[in-house]
C-alpha positions in Angstrom: 0.1 0.0 0.1 1.6 3.4 -1.0 2.0 6.1 1.6 -0.3 9.0 1.8 1.2 12.1 0.3 1.6 15.8 1.7 2.6 18.5 -0.6 3.9 21.7 0.8 3.9 25.0 -0.7 6.5 27.4 0.1 7.0 31.1 -1.0 10.6 31.5 0.6 13.7 29.1 1.0 14.1 30.6 4.6 11.3 28.3 6.2 12.3 25.1 4.2 14.9 23.5 6.7 12.6 24.2 9.9 9.6 22.8 8.1 11.0 19.7 7.0 12.7 19.0 10.3 9.3 19.1 11.9 7.8 17.1 9.0 10.5 14.3 9.6 9.4 14.4 13.2 5.5 14.7 13.0 4.8 13.3 9.5 7.4 10.6 9.3 5.1 7.9 7.9 4.0 10.1 5.0 5.6 11.2 1.7 6.6 14.7 1.6 6.6 16.8 -1.9 8.0 20.3 -1.7 6.8 23.1 -4.0 9.0 26.1 -3.6 8.7 29.4 -5.4 10.7 31.9 -3.6 9.5 34.6 -6.3 6.1 34.5 -4.7 7.1 36.4 -1.4 9.2 38.7 -3.4 6.3 39.8 -5.6 4.0 40.1 -2.5 6.6 42.3 -0.9 7.2 44.5 -3.9 3.5 45.1 -4.2 2.9 45.6 -0.6 0.0 43.2 -0.7 -1.3 40.0 -1.9 -1.8 40.2 -5.9 -4.1 38.8 -8.3 -0.9 37.2 -10.1 0.4 35.6 -6.9 -3.2 34.5 -6.1 -3.5 32.8 -9.5 0.0 31.2 -9.2 -0.8 29.7 -5.7 -4.0 28.2 -6.9 -2.0 26.7 -9.9 0.5 25.2 -7.4 -2.3 23.7 -5.5 -3.9 22.2 -8.5 -0.6 20.7 -9.6 -0.2 19.3 -6.0 -3.7 17.5 -6.3 -2.9 16.4 -9.8 0.5 15.0 -8.3 -1.3 12.8 -5.8 -1.4 14.9 -2.7 -3.7 13.6 -0.1 -3.3 17.1 1.9 -1.7 20.3 1.0 0.1 22.6 3.4 0.4 26.2 2.6 3.6 27.2 4.5 3.2 31.1 4.1 1.1 33.4 6.2 1.3 36.1 3.6 -0.7 34.3 1.0 -3.4 32.7 3.3 -6.3 34.6 1.5 -5.1 33.2 -1.7 -5.6 29.7 -0.1 -9.3 30.7 0.4 -9.6 31.1 -3.5 -7.6 27.7 -3.9 -10.0 25.8 -1.6 -12.9 26.6 -3.8 -11.4 24.6 -6.8 -9.1 22.0 -5.2 -10.8 18.9 -3.9 -8.2 17.8 -1.4 -7.9 19.5 2.0 -5.6 22.6 2.2 -4.2 23.4 5.6 -3.1 26.9 6.1 -0.1 26.7 8.6 -1.2 29.4 10.7 -4.9 28.4 11.3 -4.3 26.2 14.5 -2.2 29.0 15.8 -5.1 31.6 15.5 -7.4 29.2 17.2 -5.0 28.7 20.0 -4.2 32.4 20.4 -8.2 33.2 20.6 -8.5 30.5 23.4 -5.5 31.9 25.2 -6.5 35.6 25.0 -8.3 38.0 24.8 -5.2 40.2 24.8 -3.2 39.0 21.8 0.3 40.4 20.5 0.6 39.6 16.9 4.4 40.0 16.1 5.6 40.0 12.4 8.7 41.1 10.4 6.7 41.7 7.3 3.7 44.0 6.9 2.3 41.5 4.4 2.1 39.0 7.0 1.0 41.3 9.9 -2.2 42.4 8.3 -3.7 39.0 7.2 -2.7 37.4 10.5 -4.6 39.8 12.4 -7.5 39.4 10.0 -7.3 35.7 10.5 -7.5 35.7 14.2 -10.3 38.2 14.2 -12.3 36.0 11.8 -11.4 32.9 13.9 -12.4 34.7 17.2 -15.8 35.5 15.5 -16.2 32.0 14.6 -15.5 30.8 18.1 -17.7 33.4 19.5 -14.9 35.0 21.4 -13.5 38.5 21.8 -10.0 39.4 21.1 -7.8 42.6 21.5 -4.9 42.5 19.2 -1.7 44.5 19.7 0.2 44.8 16.4 4.1 44.3 16.6 6.1 44.9 13.4 9.9 44.6 13.4 10.7 46.2 10.1 14.0 45.1 8.5 14.4 42.0 10.8 13.4 39.5 7.9 16.1 41.0 5.8 18.4 40.3 8.5 17.3 36.7 8.7 17.5 36.2 5.2 20.9 37.3 5.1 21.9 34.8 7.4 22.1 37.1 10.8 19.7 35.4 13.0 21.1 37.1 16.2 20.2 40.6 14.5 16.7 39.3 13.5 16.0 38.0 17.1 17.4 41.2 18.7 15.1 43.5 16.5 11.9 41.5 17.3 12.8 41.0 21.2 13.1 44.8 21.4 9.6 45.3 19.9 8.1 42.5 22.1 9.4 44.1 25.2 7.3 47.3 24.5 4.1 45.2 24.9 5.3 42.4 27.0 3.2 43.4 30.1 0.1 44.2 28.3 -0.8 41.0 26.5 -1.7 37.5 27.5 -0.3 35.6 24.5 2.3 36.4 22.0 1.8 35.0 18.3 4.8 35.0 16.1 3.0 35.3 12.9 5.7 34.0 10.3 7.0 30.4 10.3 10.6 32.0 10.0 10.1 33.6 13.5 10.3 30.3 15.2 14.0 30.7 15.7 12.9 33.2 18.6 11.2 30.6 20.7 14.3 29.6 22.8 14.7 33.2 23.8 11.1 33.7 24.9 10.6 30.5 27.0 11.3 32.3 30.1 8.9 35.2 29.5 5.9 33.6 31.5 3.9 34.1 28.6 2.4 31.6 26.1 4.3 32.0 22.7 2.7 30.5 19.7 4.3 29.7 16.4 2.8 28.3 13.2 5.1 25.3 11.9 4.5 22.9 14.6 0.8 23.5 15.1 0.2 23.6 11.4 2.0 20.4 10.8 0.3 18.6 13.7 -3.0 19.6 12.0 -2.0 18.0 8.7 -1.5 14.9 10.5 -4.8 15.2 12.1 -6.5 15.6 8.8 -4.4 12.6 7.2 -5.4 10.3 10.1 -9.1 11.2 9.6 -9.1 10.3 6.0 
């Protein structure tokens, strides 16, 4: 009997190693297929928003994953989450947004939620996702937005220490005013060790998202 297949769609190479490390741990019994187009995030950043062209390409990649035999598709990028809403209308297999389980947990742990990002193109959609999730769960949330501009460029250049320092400085400003901290981008998971002693729940999308993929596979 052939193994079930998971297709992971990436918009940046930065998140590939960490995602695959978690997949090796959580999805070791399944075949993993990686679809990587790092021009997608570049195009979103250049436009300052999700564009029709990027949405169309995301849908095409999801259709290709389905045609290639994927049982579940994982969208790894929070900046294109609203493109996945379009893809879900035309793709027959389940598509998991990596940040959906994180949003659900943030609503449960709130109501005061800090959403931290290093890209404005991720911050806005993540805040909207948490707000929609709260509405669906019939809960109230108060979101504090935290943007560490320039930190993603440091990470992409390989300077993890500078990235972490920039984000930590921004989080310190809101630390005492929130119940839970959401690290909106998968690339920000590198911060978790530095936040473990803060006494606040810190949520990242990769582990929760990949665990959701396994749950979907096990339910099929």
